[in-house]
Biopython code that builds the backbone (N, CA, C, O; Angstrom):
import numpy as np
from Bio.PDB.StructureBuilder import StructureBuilder

atoms = [
    (1, "MET", "N", (-10.906, 46.486, -22.575)),
    (1, "MET", "CA", (-11.932, 46.835, -21.621)),
    (1, "MET", "C", (-13.219, 46.077, -21.968)),
    (1, "MET", "O", (-13.622, 46.032, -23.130)),
    (2, "LYS", "N", (-13.853, 45.490, -20.968)),
    (2, "LYS", "CA", (-15.106, 44.768, -21.166)),
    (2, "LYS", "C", (-16.253, 45.743, -21.358)),
    (2, "LYS", "O", (-16.295, 46.805, -20.738)),
    (3, "THR", "N", (-17.177, 45.370, -22.221)),
    (3, "THR", "CA", (-18.384, 46.157, -22.393)),
    (3, "THR", "C", (-19.386, 45.712, -21.340)),
    (3, "THR", "O", (-19.636, 44.517, -21.180)),
    (4, "GLN", "N", (-19.959, 46.666, -20.625)),
    (4, "GLN", "CA", (-20.952, 46.335, -19.617)),
    (4, "GLN", "C", (-22.342, 46.381, -20.232)),
    (4, "GLN", "O", (-22.684, 47.304, -20.972)),
    (5, "LEU", "N", (-23.133, 45.365, -19.911)),
    (5, "LEU", "CA", (-24.521, 45.336, -20.342)),
    (5, "LEU", "C", (-25.315, 46.249, -19.425)),
    (5, "LEU", "O", (-25.241, 46.128, -18.203)),
    (6, "ARG", "N", (-26.058, 47.143, -20.002)),
    (6, "ARG", "CA", (-26.902, 48.046, -19.223)),
    (6, "ARG", "C", (-28.354, 47.835, -19.638)),
    (6, "ARG", "O", (-28.666, 47.753, -20.826)),
    (7, "PHE", "N", (-29.211, 47.752, -18.673)),
    (7, "PHE", "CA", (-30.635, 47.643, -18.917)),
    (7, "PHE", "C", (-31.227, 49.036, -18.784)),
    (7, "PHE", "O", (-31.122, 49.662, -17.728)),
    (8, "LYS", "N", (-31.839, 49.517, -19.838)),
    (8, "LYS", "CA", (-32.394, 50.867, -19.863)),
    (8, "LYS", "C", (-33.902, 50.825, -19.620)),
    (8, "LYS", "O", (-34.606, 49.927, -20.082)),
    (9, "GLU", "N", (-34.362, 51.813, -18.891)),
    (9, "GLU", "CA", (-35.786, 51.961, -18.620)),
    (9, "GLU", "C", (-36.545, 52.091, -19.936)),
    (9, "GLU", "O", (-36.105, 52.786, -20.851)),
    (10, "GLY", "N", (-37.690, 51.413, -20.019)),
    (10, "GLY", "CA", (-38.572, 51.549, -21.167)),
    (10, "GLY", "C", (-38.240, 50.650, -22.340)),
    (10, "GLY", "O", (-39.017, 50.578, -23.292)),
    (11, "GLN", "N", (-37.103, 49.959, -22.300)),
    (11, "GLN", "CA", (-36.767, 49.043, -23.384)),
    (11, "GLN", "C", (-37.308, 47.661, -23.051)),
    (11, "GLN", "O", (-37.457, 47.303, -21.883)),
    (12, "ASP", "N", (-37.600, 46.890, -24.093)),
    (12, "ASP", "CA", (-38.135, 45.548, -23.919)),
    (12, "ASP", "C", (-36.988, 44.547, -23.907)),
    (12, "ASP", "O", (-36.152, 44.550, -24.811)),
    (13, "TYR", "N", (-36.942, 43.700, -22.903)),
    (13, "TYR", "CA", (-35.915, 42.674, -22.792)),
    (13, "TYR", "C", (-36.603, 41.315, -22.711)),
    (13, "TYR", "O", (-37.165, 40.970, -21.671)),
    (14, "PRO", "N", (-36.565, 40.537, -23.800)),
    (14, "PRO", "CA", (-37.241, 39.236, -23.798)),
    (14, "PRO", "C", (-36.791, 38.318, -22.668)),
    (14, "PRO", "O", (-37.583, 37.519, -22.167)),
    (15, "GLU", "N", (-35.520, 38.425, -22.259)),
    (15, "GLU", "CA", (-35.039, 37.548, -21.194)),
    (15, "GLU", "C", (-35.710, 37.838, -19.863)),
    (15, "GLU", "O", (-35.654, 37.008, -18.955)),
    (16, "GLN", "N", (-36.349, 39.006, -19.724)),
    (16, "GLN", "CA", (-37.078, 39.284, -18.498)),
    (16, "GLN", "C", (-38.311, 38.387, -18.389)),
    (16, "GLN", "O", (-38.825, 38.172, -17.291)),
    (17, "GLN", "N", (-38.781, 37.869, -19.504)),
    (17, "GLN", "CA", (-39.963, 37.014, -19.489)),
    (17, "GLN", "C", (-39.612, 35.594, -19.044)),
    (17, "GLN", "O", (-40.327, 34.998, -18.239)),
    (18, "ASN", "N", (-38.514, 35.056, -19.567)),
    (18, "ASN", "CA", (-38.161, 33.685, -19.212)),
    (18, "ASN", "C", (-36.867, 33.598, -18.419)),
    (18, "ASN", "O", (-36.523, 32.535, -17.904)),
    (19, "GLY", "N", (-36.144, 34.720, -18.319)),
    (19, "GLY", "CA", (-34.975, 34.775, -17.464)),
    (19, "GLY", "C", (-33.670, 34.309, -18.062)),
    (19, "GLY", "O", (-32.613, 34.582, -17.494)),
    (20, "LEU", "N", (-33.700, 33.615, -19.189)),
    (20, "LEU", "CA", (-32.461, 33.074, -19.718)),
    (20, "LEU", "C", (-32.368, 33.303, -21.214)),
    (20, "LEU", "O", (-33.296, 32.995, -21.961)),
    (21, "GLN", "N", (-31.256, 33.837, -21.635)),
    (21, "GLN", "CA", (-31.066, 34.097, -23.049)),
    (21, "GLN", "C", (-30.837, 32.796, -23.808)),
    (21, "GLN", "O", (-30.117, 31.911, -23.346)),
    (22, "LYS", "N", (-31.454, 32.692, -24.967)),
    (22, "LYS", "CA", (-31.269, 31.512, -25.813)),
    (22, "LYS", "C", (-29.812, 31.369, -26.233)),
    (22, "LYS", "O", (-29.335, 30.258, -26.465)),
    (23, "ALA", "N", (-29.112, 32.480, -26.329)),
    (23, "ALA", "CA", (-27.704, 32.448, -26.745)),
    (23, "ALA", "C", (-26.863, 31.574, -25.819)),
    (23, "ALA", "O", (-25.868, 30.998, -26.257)),
    (24, "PHE", "N", (-27.240, 31.467, -24.564)),
    (24, "PHE", "CA", (-26.475, 30.638, -23.632)),
    (24, "PHE", "C", (-26.445, 29.174, -24.071)),
    (24, "PHE", "O", (-25.553, 28.425, -23.673)),
    (25, "PHE", "N", (-27.409, 28.770, -24.883)),
    (25, "PHE", "CA", (-27.490, 27.387, -25.332)),
    (25, "PHE", "C", (-27.036, 27.210, -26.776)),
    (25, "PHE", "O", (-26.649, 26.109, -27.169)),
    (26, "HIS", "N", (-27.077, 28.275, -27.569)),
    (26, "HIS", "CA", (-26.808, 28.151, -29.000)),
    (26, "HIS", "C", (-25.508, 28.803, -29.454)),
    (26, "HIS", "O", (-24.992, 28.450, -30.515)),
    (27, "ASN", "N", (-24.971, 29.726, -28.700)),
    (27, "ASN", "CA", (-23.776, 30.454, -29.108)),
    (27, "ASN", "C", (-22.540, 29.794, -28.493)),
    (27, "ASN", "O", (-22.452, 29.672, -27.272)),
    (28, "PRO", "N", (-21.587, 29.368, -29.325)),
    (28, "PRO", "CA", (-20.375, 28.720, -28.805)),
    (28, "PRO", "C", (-19.586, 29.602, -27.820)),
    (28, "PRO", "O", (-18.813, 29.096, -27.007)),
    (29, "LYS", "N", (-19.789, 30.902, -27.905)),
    (29, "LYS", "CA", (-19.106, 31.834, -26.995)),
    (29, "LYS", "C", (-19.395, 31.493, -25.528)),
    (29, "LYS", "O", (-18.554, 31.729, -24.661)),
    (30, "TYR", "N", (-20.573, 30.945, -25.252)),
    (30, "TYR", "CA", (-20.983, 30.659, -23.871)),
    (30, "TYR", "C", (-20.845, 29.181, -23.499)),
    (30, "TYR", "O", (-21.325, 28.761, -22.446)),
    (31, "ARG", "N", (-20.201, 28.403, -24.346)),
    (31, "ARG", "CA", (-20.079, 26.958, -24.133)),
    (31, "ARG", "C", (-19.477, 26.635, -22.759)),
    (31, "ARG", "O", (-19.915, 25.699, -22.091)),
    (32, "ASP", "N", (-18.485, 27.403, -22.348)),
    (32, "ASP", "CA", (-17.807, 27.115, -21.077)),
    (32, "ASP", "C", (-18.424, 27.811, -19.875)),
    (32, "ASP", "O", (-17.911, 27.693, -18.762)),
    (33, "MET", "N", (-19.514, 28.532, -20.081)),
    (33, "MET", "CA", (-20.179, 29.214, -18.973)),
    (33, "MET", "C", (-20.861, 28.170, -18.089)),
    (33, "MET", "O", (-21.592, 27.308, -18.577)),
    (34, "SER", "N", (-20.614, 28.258, -16.806)),
    (34, "SER", "CA", (-21.173, 27.265, -15.893)),
    (34, "SER", "C", (-22.694, 27.414, -15.755)),
    (34, "SER", "O", (-23.266, 28.471, -16.020)),
    (35, "VAL", "N", (-23.307, 26.340, -15.341)),
    (35, "VAL", "CA", (-24.752, 26.356, -15.090)),
    (35, "VAL", "C", (-25.063, 27.377, -13.993)),
    (35, "VAL", "O", (-26.077, 28.073, -14.052)),
    (36, "ASN", "N", (-24.188, 27.458, -13.002)),
    (36, "ASN", "CA", (-24.396, 28.407, -11.910)),
    (36, "ASN", "C", (-24.359, 29.848, -12.405)),
    (36, "ASN", "O", (-25.168, 30.670, -11.973)),
    (37, "ALA", "N", (-23.444, 30.161, -13.294)),
    (37, "ALA", "CA", (-23.366, 31.515, -13.848)),
    (37, "ALA", "C", (-24.625, 31.833, -14.649)),
    (37, "ALA", "O", (-25.139, 32.950, -14.584)),
    (38, "ARG", "N", (-25.116, 30.867, -15.394)),
    (38, "ARG", "CA", (-26.352, 31.067, -16.166)),
    (38, "ARG", "C", (-27.531, 31.300, -15.221)),
    (38, "ARG", "O", (-28.387, 32.145, -15.483)),
    (39, "TYR", "N", (-27.568, 30.555, -14.135)),
    (39, "TYR", "CA", (-28.638, 30.702, -13.149)),
    (39, "TYR", "C", (-28.602, 32.090, -12.499)),
    (39, "TYR", "O", (-29.645, 32.721, -12.326)),
    (40, "LEU", "N", (-27.414, 32.560, -12.143)),
    (40, "LEU", "CA", (-27.296, 33.894, -11.560)),
    (40, "LEU", "C", (-27.745, 34.970, -12.538)),
    (40, "LEU", "O", (-28.411, 35.929, -12.149)),
    (41, "TYR", "N", (-27.383, 34.813, -13.801)),
    (41, "TYR", "CA", (-27.830, 35.762, -14.818)),
    (41, "TYR", "C", (-29.363, 35.789, -14.865)),
    (41, "TYR", "O", (-29.969, 36.857, -14.947)),
    (42, "MET", "N", (-29.974, 34.614, -14.811)),
    (42, "MET", "CA", (-31.429, 34.521, -14.838)),
    (42, "MET", "C", (-32.041, 35.241, -13.634)),
    (42, "MET", "O", (-33.009, 35.986, -13.787)),
    (43, "ILE", "N", (-31.494, 35.029, -12.461)),
    (43, "ILE", "CA", (-32.006, 35.687, -11.248)),
    (43, "ILE", "C", (-31.967, 37.202, -11.427)),
    (43, "ILE", "O", (-32.943, 37.896, -11.142)),
    (44, "PHE", "N", (-30.836, 37.703, -11.901)),
    (44, "PHE", "CA", (-30.670, 39.151, -12.032)),
    (44, "PHE", "C", (-31.578, 39.737, -13.114)),
    (44, "PHE", "O", (-32.148, 40.810, -12.912)),
    (45, "THR", "N", (-31.725, 39.068, -14.249)),
    (45, "THR", "CA", (-32.573, 39.633, -15.299)),
    (45, "THR", "C", (-34.049, 39.601, -14.911)),
    (45, "THR", "O", (-34.798, 40.521, -15.238)),
    (46, "LEU", "N", (-34.464, 38.553, -14.221)),
    (46, "LEU", "CA", (-35.851, 38.520, -13.752)),
    (46, "LEU", "C", (-36.097, 39.622, -12.723)),
    (46, "LEU", "O", (-37.201, 40.158, -12.629)),
    (47, "ARG", "N", (-35.078, 39.950, -11.963)),
    (47, "ARG", "CA", (-35.201, 41.005, -10.959)),
    (47, "ARG", "C", (-35.349, 42.391, -11.607)),
    (47, "ARG", "O", (-35.815, 43.330, -10.962)),
    (48, "MET", "N", (-34.951, 42.516, -12.880)),
    (48, "MET", "CA", (-35.072, 43.797, -13.581)),
    (48, "MET", "C", (-36.539, 44.235, -13.702)),
    (48, "MET", "O", (-36.823, 45.433, -13.713)),
    (49, "THR", "N", (-37.449, 43.300, -13.793)),
    (49, "THR", "CA", (-38.871, 43.646, -13.834)),
    (49, "THR", "C", (-39.254, 44.386, -12.561)),
    (49, "THR", "O", (-39.962, 45.391, -12.609)),
    (50, "GLU", "N", (-38.790, 43.891, -11.434)),
    (50, "GLU", "CA", (-39.064, 44.550, -10.154)),
    (50, "GLU", "C", (-38.403, 45.928, -10.113)),
    (50, "GLU", "O", (-38.982, 46.885, -9.600)),
    (51, "SER", "N", (-37.196, 46.021, -10.651)),
    (51, "SER", "CA", (-36.491, 47.306, -10.675)),
    (51, "SER", "C", (-37.288, 48.346, -11.432)),
    (51, "SER", "O", (-37.422, 49.486, -10.984)),
    (52, "GLN", "N", (-37.819, 47.953, -12.582)),
    (52, "GLN", "CA", (-38.594, 48.891, -13.383)),
    (52, "GLN", "C", (-39.873, 49.288, -12.665)),
    (52, "GLN", "O", (-40.248, 50.461, -12.666)),
    (53, "ASN", "N", (-40.543, 48.321, -12.052)),
    (53, "ASN", "CA", (-41.788, 48.602, -11.339)),
    (53, "ASN", "C", (-41.581, 49.493, -10.114)),
    (53, "ASN", "O", (-42.453, 50.289, -9.767)),
    (54, "LYS", "N", (-40.437, 49.359, -9.468)),
    (54, "LYS", "CA", (-40.173, 50.128, -8.245)),
    (54, "LYS", "C", (-39.388, 51.405, -8.500)),
    (54, "LYS", "O", (-39.109, 52.165, -7.572)),
    (55, "GLY", "N", (-39.033, 51.641, -9.764)),
    (55, "GLY", "CA", (-38.332, 52.876, -10.096)),
    (55, "GLY", "C", (-36.871, 52.901, -9.696)),
    (55, "GLY", "O", (-36.312, 53.965, -9.426)),
    (56, "TRP", "N", (-36.239, 51.705, -9.658)),
    (56, "TRP", "CA", (-34.823, 51.637, -9.319)),
    (56, "TRP", "C", (-34.014, 51.949, -10.574)),
    (56, "TRP", "O", (-33.485, 51.053, -11.231)),
    (57, "ILE", "N", (-33.931, 53.217, -10.886)),
    (57, "ILE", "CA", (-33.318, 53.686, -12.131)),
    (57, "ILE", "C", (-32.429, 54.875, -11.796)),
    (57, "ILE", "O", (-32.845, 55.777, -11.069)),
    (58, "ASP", "N", (-31.199, 54.881, -12.326)),
    (58, "ASP", "CA", (-30.291, 55.982, -12.029)),
    (58, "ASP", "C", (-30.558, 57.177, -12.943)),
    (58, "ASP", "O", (-31.451, 57.128, -13.790)),
    (59, "ASP", "N", (-29.805, 58.220, -12.775)),
    (59, "ASP", "CA", (-30.008, 59.458, -13.533)),
    (59, "ASP", "C", (-29.776, 59.299, -15.036)),
    (59, "ASP", "O", (-30.246, 60.121, -15.822)),
    (60, "ASP", "N", (-29.054, 58.246, -15.443)),
    (60, "ASP", "CA", (-28.794, 57.988, -16.860)),
    (60, "ASP", "C", (-29.830, 57.049, -17.472)),
    (60, "ASP", "O", (-29.722, 56.693, -18.645)),
    (61, "GLY", "N", (-30.836, 56.643, -16.690)),
    (61, "GLY", "CA", (-31.872, 55.738, -17.190)),
    (61, "GLY", "C", (-31.507, 54.270, -17.094)),
    (61, "GLY", "O", (-32.227, 53.422, -17.621)),
    (62, "ASN", "N", (-30.396, 53.949, -16.428)),
    (62, "ASN", "CA", (-29.999, 52.553, -16.244)),
    (62, "ASN", "C", (-30.748, 51.958, -15.062)),
    (62, "ASN", "O", (-30.766, 52.535, -13.975)),
    (63, "MET", "N", (-31.363, 50.810, -15.278)),
    (63, "MET", "CA", (-32.027, 50.123, -14.174)),
    (63, "MET", "C", (-30.973, 49.383, -13.357)),
    (63, "MET", "O", (-29.956, 48.939, -13.890)),
    (64, "TYR", "N", (-31.225, 49.259, -12.076)),
    (64, "TYR", "CA", (-30.328, 48.495, -11.220)),
    (64, "TYR", "C", (-31.165, 47.631, -10.305)),
    (64, "TYR", "O", (-32.356, 47.877, -10.114)),
    (65, "ILE", "N", (-30.533, 46.616, -9.741)),
    (65, "ILE", "CA", (-31.241, 45.718, -8.840)),
    (65, "ILE", "C", (-30.755, 45.939, -7.420)),
    (65, "ILE", "O", (-29.627, 46.371, -7.181)),
    (66, "ILE", "N", (-31.629, 45.633, -6.503)),
    (66, "ILE", "CA", (-31.269, 45.643, -5.092)),
    (66, "ILE", "C", (-31.471, 44.210, -4.604)),
    (66, "ILE", "O", (-32.583, 43.682, -4.605)),
    (67, "TYR", "N", (-30.389, 43.613, -4.197)),
    (67, "TYR", "CA", (-30.416, 42.224, -3.743)),
    (67, "TYR", "C", (-29.358, 42.100, -2.658)),
    (67, "TYR", "O", (-28.169, 42.252, -2.939)),
    (68, "SER", "N", (-29.760, 41.833, -1.444)),
    (68, "SER", "CA", (-28.761, 41.694, -0.388)),
    (68, "SER", "C", (-27.962, 40.413, -0.614)),
    (68, "SER", "O", (-28.464, 39.452, -1.197)),
    (69, "ASP", "N", (-26.732, 40.411, -0.153)),
    (69, "ASP", "CA", (-25.900, 39.209, -0.276)),
    (69, "ASP", "C", (-26.583, 38.022, 0.396)),
    (69, "ASP", "O", (-26.551, 36.901, -0.113)),
    (70, "GLU", "N", (-27.197, 38.282, 1.535)),
    (70, "GLU", "CA", (-27.860, 37.210, 2.290)),
    (70, "GLU", "C", (-29.020, 36.610, 1.490)),
    (70, "GLU", "O", (-29.139, 35.388, 1.399)),
    (71, "ASP", "N", (-29.867, 37.451, 0.917)),
    (71, "ASP", "CA", (-30.999, 36.949, 0.133)),
    (71, "ASP", "C", (-30.529, 36.194, -1.109)),
    (71, "ASP", "O", (-31.098, 35.164, -1.471)),
    (72, "LEU", "N", (-29.496, 36.709, -1.751)),
    (72, "LEU", "CA", (-28.967, 36.043, -2.934)),
    (72, "LEU", "C", (-28.374, 34.687, -2.570)),
    (72, "LEU", "O", (-28.571, 33.711, -3.293)),
    (73, "MET", "N", (-27.662, 34.620, -1.474)),
    (73, "MET", "CA", (-27.075, 33.351, -1.047)),
    (73, "MET", "C", (-28.151, 32.329, -0.701)),
    (73, "MET", "O", (-28.008, 31.148, -1.019)),
    (74, "LYS", "N", (-29.222, 32.770, -0.055)),
    (74, "LYS", "CA", (-30.318, 31.848, 0.264)),
    (74, "LYS", "C", (-30.913, 31.274, -1.011)),
    (74, "LYS", "O", (-31.155, 30.071, -1.108)),
    (75, "LYS", "N", (-31.146, 32.137, -1.981)),
    (75, "LYS", "CA", (-31.733, 31.703, -3.244)),
    (75, "LYS", "C", (-30.788, 30.762, -3.986)),
    (75, "LYS", "O", (-31.214, 29.752, -4.545)),
    (76, "CYS", "N", (-29.521, 31.102, -3.983)),
    (76, "CYS", "CA", (-28.539, 30.329, -4.737)),
    (76, "CYS", "C", (-28.228, 28.978, -4.105)),
    (76, "CYS", "O", (-28.144, 27.975, -4.813)),
    (77, "THR", "N", (-28.057, 28.935, -2.799)),
    (77, "THR", "CA", (-27.681, 27.671, -2.172)),
    (77, "THR", "C", (-28.776, 26.625, -2.317)),
    (77, "THR", "O", (-28.497, 25.427, -2.263)),
    (78, "ALA", "N", (-29.999, 27.056, -2.496)),
    (78, "ALA", "CA", (-31.097, 26.118, -2.681)),
    (78, "ALA", "C", (-31.159, 25.587, -4.109)),
    (78, "ALA", "O", (-31.757, 24.538, -4.350)),
    (79, "ASN", "N", (-30.539, 26.311, -5.078)),
    (79, "ASN", "CA", (-30.739, 25.940, -6.470)),
    (79, "ASN", "C", (-29.484, 25.716, -7.307)),
    (79, "ASN", "O", (-29.575, 25.154, -8.398)),
    (80, "LEU", "N", (-28.337, 26.132, -6.835)),
    (80, "LEU", "CA", (-27.137, 25.985, -7.646)),
    (80, "LEU", "C", (-26.670, 24.538, -7.709)),
    (80, "LEU", "O", (-26.907, 23.747, -6.795)),
    (81, "VAL", "N", (-26.010, 24.217, -8.796)),
    (81, "VAL", "CA", (-25.481, 22.867, -8.996)),
    (81, "VAL", "C", (-24.156, 22.759, -8.254)),
    (81, "VAL", "O", (-23.284, 23.610, -8.428)),
    (82, "HIS", "N", (-23.993, 21.745, -7.444)),
    (82, "HIS", "CA", (-22.747, 21.545, -6.663)),
    (82, "HIS", "C", (-21.887, 20.491, -7.298)),
    (82, "HIS", "O", (-20.808, 20.186, -6.791)),
]
sb = StructureBuilder()
sb.init_structure("model")
sb.init_model(0)
sb.init_chain("A")
sb.init_seg("    ")
for serial, (resi, resn, name, xyz) in enumerate(atoms, 1):
    if name == "N":
        sb.init_residue(resn, " ", resi, " ")
    sb.init_atom(name, np.array(xyz, "f"), 0.0, 1.0, " ", f" {name:<3s}", serial, name[0])
structure = sb.get_structure()
């Protein structure tokens, strides 16, 4: 079973500042991760700041993002590597 990463309210996440974890560049575990996957991760982690500010938090204290498929596709098609 895969472990799911959960962002908890009130915790500090350095990747929210720059959007991309340094591990994506230094850890061999992520060597085969595509640039597009890294970009999507960045979009979602940066969106966590908005989630915290808007109170998008479930009963367990997990933050979540609200991103329509249409908005995500617009953002991605302009920036993803083809």
